Backbone as JSON Lines, residues from 0, in Angstrom:
{"i":0,"aa":"X","n":[-26.7,14.6,7.01],"ca":[-25.52,14.91,7.77],"c":[-24.34,14.1,7.23]}
{"i":1,"aa":"X","n":[-23.19,14.74,7.08],"ca":[-21.99,14.07,6.58],"c":[-21.41,13.14,7.64]}
{"i":2,"aa":"X","n":[-20.82,12.07,7.17],"ca":[-20.19,11.1,8.06],"c":[-18.68,11.2,7.87]}
{"i":3,"aa":"X","n":[-17.93,11.33,8.95],"ca":[-16.48,11.38,8.87],"c":[-15.93,9.97,8.89]}
{"i":4,"aa":"X","n":[-15.05,9.67,7.94],"ca":[-14.41,8.37,7.89],"c":[-12.96,8.57,8.32]}
{"i":5,"aa":"X","n":[-12.57,7.86,9.37],"ca":[-11.21,8.01,9.9],"c":[-10.48,6.67,9.79]}
{"i":6,"aa":"X","n":[-9.59,6.55,8.8],"ca":[-8.84,5.3,8.67],"c":[-7.75,5.19,9.74]}
{"i":7,"aa":"X","n":[-7.24,3.99,9.9],"ca":[-6.06,3.81,10.74],"c":[-4.9,4.45,9.96]}
{"i":8,"aa":"X","n":[-3.97,5.07,10.66],"ca":[-2.88,5.79,9.99],"c":[-1.54,5.45,10.64]}
{"i":9,"aa":"X","n":[-0.53,5.29,9.78],"ca":[0.84,5.14,10.24],"c":[1.7,6.14,9.48]}
{"i":10,"aa":"X","n":[2.67,6.71,10.17],"ca":[3.6,7.65,9.54],"c":[5.0,7.04,9.5]}
{"i":11,"aa":"X","n":[5.11,5.73,9.71],"ca":[6.39,5.02,9.76],"c":[6.57,4.23,8.47]}
{"i":12,"aa":"X","n":[7.66,4.47,7.76],"ca":[7.94,3.76,6.51],"c":[7.95,2.26,6.7]}
{"i":13,"aa":"X","n":[7.4,1.55,5.74],"ca":[7.36,0.08,5.69],"c":[6.48,-0.54,6.77]}
{"i":14,"aa":"X","n":[5.69,0.25,7.47],"ca":[4.77,-0.28,8.49],"c":[3.5,-0.74,7.79]}
{"i":15,"aa":"X","n":[3.23,-2.04,7.84],"ca":[2.06,-2.64,7.19],"c":[1.14,-3.19,8.27]}
{"i":16,"aa":"X","n":[-0.16,-2.91,8.19],"ca":[-1.07,-3.44,9.21],"c":[-1.19,-4.96,9.11]}
{"i":17,"aa":"X","n":[-1.58,-5.59,10.21],"ca":[-1.86,-7.02,10.16],"c":[-3.32,-7.24,10.57]}
{"i":18,"aa":"X","n":[-3.73,-8.48,10.62],"ca":[-5.14,-8.78,10.89],"c":[-5.57,-8.39,12.29]}
{"i":19,"aa":"X","n":[-4.63,-8.15,13.19],"ca":[-4.99,-7.66,14.52],"c":[-5.27,-6.16,14.51]}
{"i":20,"aa":"X","n":[-4.84,-5.47,13.45],"ca":[-5.02,-4.02,13.35],"c":[-6.31,-3.61,12.67]}
{"i":21,"aa":"X","n":[-6.8,-4.44,11.75],"ca":[-7.97,-4.07,10.94],"c":[-9.06,-5.13,11.0]}
{"i":22,"aa":"X","n":[-10.3,-4.67,10.95],"ca":[-11.44,-5.57,10.81],"c":[-11.75,-5.69,9.33]}
{"i":23,"aa":"X","n":[-12.5,-6.71,8.91],"ca":[-12.86,-6.89,7.51],"c":[-13.55,-5.63,6.99]}
{"i":24,"aa":"X","n":[-13.05,-5.1,5.87],"ca":[-13.6,-3.9,5.26],"c":[-12.98,-2.61,5.75]}
{"i":25,"aa":"X","n":[-12.23,-2.67,6.83],"ca":[-11.58,-1.47,7.36],"c":[-10.29,-1.22,6.58]}
{"i":26,"aa":"X","n":[-9.91,0.06,6.45],"ca":[-8.69,0.35,5.71],"c":[-7.73,1.19,6.53]}
{"i":27,"aa":"X","n":[-6.47,1.17,6.07],"ca":[-5.41,1.9,6.76],"c":[-4.53,2.6,5.73]}
{"i":28,"aa":"X","n":[-3.93,3.7,6.14],"ca":[-3.05,4.48,5.26],"c":[-1.68,4.59,5.91]}
{"i":29,"aa":"X","n":[-0.64,4.38,5.11],"ca":[0.72,4.65,5.55],"c":[1.17,5.9,4.8]}
{"i":30,"aa":"X","n":[1.27,7.02,5.51],"ca":[1.61,8.29,4.87],"c":[3.06,8.35,4.42]}
{"i":31,"aa":"X","n":[3.96,7.65,5.1],"ca":[5.37,7.67,4.73],"c":[5.59,6.98,3.38]}
{"i":32,"aa":"X","n":[4.86,5.9,3.13],"ca":[4.99,5.15,1.89],"c":[3.92,5.51,0.85]}
{"i":33,"aa":"X","n":[2.94,6.29,1.26],"ca":[1.8,6.65,0.4],"c":[1.09,5.39,-0.11]}
{"i":34,"aa":"X","n":[0.77,4.47,0.83],"ca":[0.09,3.24,0.48],"c":[-1.21,3.11,1.28]}
{"i":35,"aa":"X","n":[-2.18,2.42,0.69],"ca":[-3.46,2.17,1.34],"c":[-3.68,0.65,1.39]}
{"i":36,"aa":"X","n":[-4.09,0.18,2.55],"ca":[-4.32,-1.25,2.77],"c":[-5.76,-1.47,3.23]}
{"i":37,"aa":"X","n":[-6.29,-2.67,2.94],"ca":[-7.62,-3.05,3.4],"c":[-7.59,-4.51,3.82]}
{"i":38,"aa":"X","n":[-8.42,-4.85,4.8],"ca":[-8.59,-6.27,5.16],"c":[-9.79,-6.77,4.39]}
{"i":39,"aa":"X","n":[-9.58,-7.79,3.56],"ca":[-10.67,-8.28,2.72],"c":[-11.54,-9.31,3.46]}
{"i":40,"aa":"X","n":[-12.55,-9.81,2.78],"ca":[-13.5,-10.75,3.38],"c":[-12.86,-12.09,3.73]}
{"i":41,"aa":"X","n":[-11.69,-12.39,3.14],"ca":[-10.97,-13.63,3.44],"c":[-9.92,-13.42,4.53]}
{"i":42,"aa":"X","n":[-9.99,-12.28,5.19],"ca":[-9.08,-11.92,6.28],"c":[-7.63,-11.73,5.85]}
{"i":43,"aa":"X","n":[-7.43,-11.29,4.59],"ca":[-6.1,-10.96,4.11],"c":[-5.92,-9.45,4.13]}
{"i":44,"aa":"X","n":[-4.71,-9.01,4.44],"ca":[-4.39,-7.59,4.32],"c":[-3.9,-7.38,2.9]}
{"i":45,"aa":"X","n":[-4.57,-6.51,2.16],"ca":[-4.28,-6.3,0.76],"c":[-3.9,-4.84,0.52]}
{"i":46,"aa":"X","n":[-2.8,-4.62,-0.2],"ca":[-2.41,-3.27,-0.6],"c":[-3.27,-2.9,-1.8]}
{"i":47,"aa":"X","n":[-4.09,-1.87,-1.67],"ca":[-5.02,-1.51,-2.75],"c":[-4.59,-0.27,-3.51]}
{"i":48,"aa":"X","n":[-3.64,0.48,-2.98],"ca":[-3.17,1.67,-3.68],"c":[-1.79,2.04,-3.17]}
{"i":49,"aa":"X","n":[-1.0,2.6,-4.06],"ca":[0.29,3.15,-3.66],"c":[0.68,4.26,-4.62]}
{"i":50,"aa":"X","n":[1.68,5.0,-4.25],"ca":[2.08,6.14,-5.07],"c":[2.7,5.72,-6.38]}
{"i":51,"aa":"X","n":[3.05,4.44,-6.48],"ca":[3.62,3.93,-7.72],"c":[5.05,4.41,-7.93]}
{"i":52,"aa":"X","n":[5.52,4.21,-9.13],"ca":[6.88,4.64,-9.47],"c":[6.81,5.62,-10.63]}
{"i":53,"aa":"X","n":[7.83,6.45,-10.73],"ca":[7.89,7.41,-11.84],"c":[8.26,6.67,-13.12]}
{"i":54,"aa":"X","n":[8.07,7.31,-14.24],"ca":[8.42,6.71,-15.53],"c":[9.92,6.42,-15.58]}
{"i":55,"aa":"X","n":[10.73,7.33,-15.02],"ca":[12.18,7.13,-15.0],"c":[12.56,5.9,-14.19]}
{"i":56,"aa":"X","n":[11.91,5.71,-13.02],"ca":[12.19,4.54,-12.19],"c":[11.79,3.26,-12.91]}
{"i":57,"aa":"X","n":[10.64,3.27,-13.58],"ca":[10.19,2.09,-14.31],"c":[11.14,1.76,-15.45]}
{"i":58,"aa":"X","n":[11.62,2.78,-16.16],"ca":[12.56,2.57,-17.27],"c":[13.87,1.99,-16.75]}
{"i":59,"aa":"X","n":[14.37,2.55,-15.65],"ca":[15.62,2.05,-15.06],"c":[15.48,0.59,-14.64]}
{"i":60,"aa":"X","n":[14.38,0.25,-13.98],"ca":[14.17,-1.13,-13.55],"c":[14.03,-2.07,-14.74]}
{"i":61,"aa":"X","n":[13.34,-1.63,-15.79],"ca":[13.18,-2.46,-16.99],"c":[14.53,-2.67,-17.67]}
{"i":62,"aa":"X","n":[15.36,-1.64,-17.72],"ca":[16.68,-1.76,-18.33],"c":[17.56,-2.73,-17.54]}
{"i":63,"aa":"X","n":[17.54,-2.62,-16.22],"ca":[18.32,-3.54,-15.39],"c":[17.85,-4.97,-15.58]}
{"i":64,"aa":"X","n":[16.56,-5.18,-15.65],"ca":[16.02,-6.53,-15.85],"c":[16.41,-7.06,-17.23]}
{"i":65,"aa":"X","n":[16.37,-6.22,-18.26],"ca":[16.73,-6.65,-19.6],"c":[18.2,-7.05,-19.66]}
{"i":66,"aa":"X","n":[19.06,-6.29,-18.99],"ca":[20.48,-6.6,-18.93],"c":[20.69,-7.93,-18.21]}
{"i":67,"aa":"X","n":[20.0,-8.09,-17.09],"ca":[20.15,-9.31,-16.29],"c":[19.69,-10.55,-17.06]}
{"i":68,"aa":"X","n":[18.65,-10.4,-17.87],"ca":[18.13,-11.54,-18.63],"c":[18.88,-11.78,-19.93]}
{"i":69,"aa":"X","n":[19.71,-10.81,-20.31],"ca":[20.53,-10.95,-21.52],"c":[19.73,-10.61,-22.72]}
Protein backbone atom coordinates (compact mmCIF):
# COMPACT_ATOMS: atom_id res chain seq x y z
CA UNK A 1 0.00 0.00 0.00
CA UNK A 2 1.30 3.48 -0.90
CA UNK A 3 2.00 5.96 1.85
CA UNK A 4 1.03 9.62 1.36
CA UNK A 5 3.62 12.11 2.52
CA UNK A 6 2.18 15.52 3.37
CA UNK A 7 4.76 18.23 4.09
CA UNK A 8 4.01 21.44 5.91
CA UNK A 9 3.16 24.08 3.27
CA UNK A 10 3.23 27.87 3.11
CA UNK A 11 2.02 29.99 0.21
CA UNK A 12 3.42 33.25 1.69
CA UNK A 13 6.64 34.65 0.22
CA UNK A 14 9.66 34.71 2.55
CA UNK A 15 7.87 32.56 5.15
CA UNK A 16 10.51 30.24 6.66
CA UNK A 17 9.61 27.55 9.22
CA UNK A 18 11.23 27.57 12.65
CA UNK A 19 11.95 24.80 15.12
CA UNK A 20 8.45 25.11 16.57
CA UNK A 21 7.00 24.25 13.14
CA UNK A 22 9.01 21.13 12.28
CA UNK A 23 10.23 18.02 14.06
CA UNK A 24 13.66 16.54 13.24
CA UNK A 25 13.49 15.00 9.76
CA UNK A 26 10.23 16.72 8.86
CA UNK A 27 10.19 19.01 5.84
CA UNK A 28 8.25 22.02 4.64
CA UNK A 29 7.63 23.66 1.28
CA UNK A 30 7.13 27.34 0.51
CA UNK A 31 5.27 27.43 -2.81
CA UNK A 32 5.61 31.21 -3.25
CA UNK A 33 9.42 31.02 -3.11
CA UNK A 34 9.73 27.46 -4.48
CA UNK A 35 11.94 26.46 -1.53
CA UNK A 36 12.13 23.30 0.58
CA UNK A 37 13.28 23.27 4.21
CA UNK A 38 14.10 20.47 6.65
CA UNK A 39 14.86 20.34 10.36
CA UNK A 40 18.12 18.44 10.75
CA UNK A 41 19.33 16.23 13.61
CA UNK A 42 21.03 19.25 15.24
CA UNK A 43 17.68 21.07 15.37
CA UNK A 44 18.58 23.57 12.63
CA UNK A 45 16.17 24.60 9.90
CA UNK A 46 18.06 24.07 6.65
CA UNK A 47 17.06 25.17 3.14
CA UNK A 48 17.69 22.06 1.04
CA UNK A 49 16.27 23.15 -2.31
CA UNK A 50 15.15 26.24 -4.15
CA UNK A 51 14.22 27.25 -7.64
CA UNK A 52 17.60 28.91 -8.03
CA UNK A 53 18.33 31.76 -10.37
CA UNK A 54 18.32 31.95 -14.14
CA UNK A 55 21.56 32.22 -16.09
CA UNK A 56 20.73 35.86 -16.88
CA UNK A 57 20.24 36.67 -13.17
CA UNK A 58 23.53 34.96 -12.28
CA UNK A 59 25.37 36.87 -15.03
CA UNK A 60 23.89 40.19 -13.90
CA UNK A 61 24.84 39.55 -10.27
CA UNK A 62 28.37 38.48 -11.26
CA UNK A 63 28.78 41.62 -13.38
CA UNK A 64 27.61 43.87 -10.55
CA UNK A 65 29.99 42.16 -8.13
CA UNK A 66 32.90 42.48 -10.59
CA UNK A 67 32.19 46.20 -11.01
CA UNK A 68 31.93 46.68 -7.25
CA UNK A 69 35.24 44.89 -6.64
CA UNK A 70 36.96 46.81 -9.44
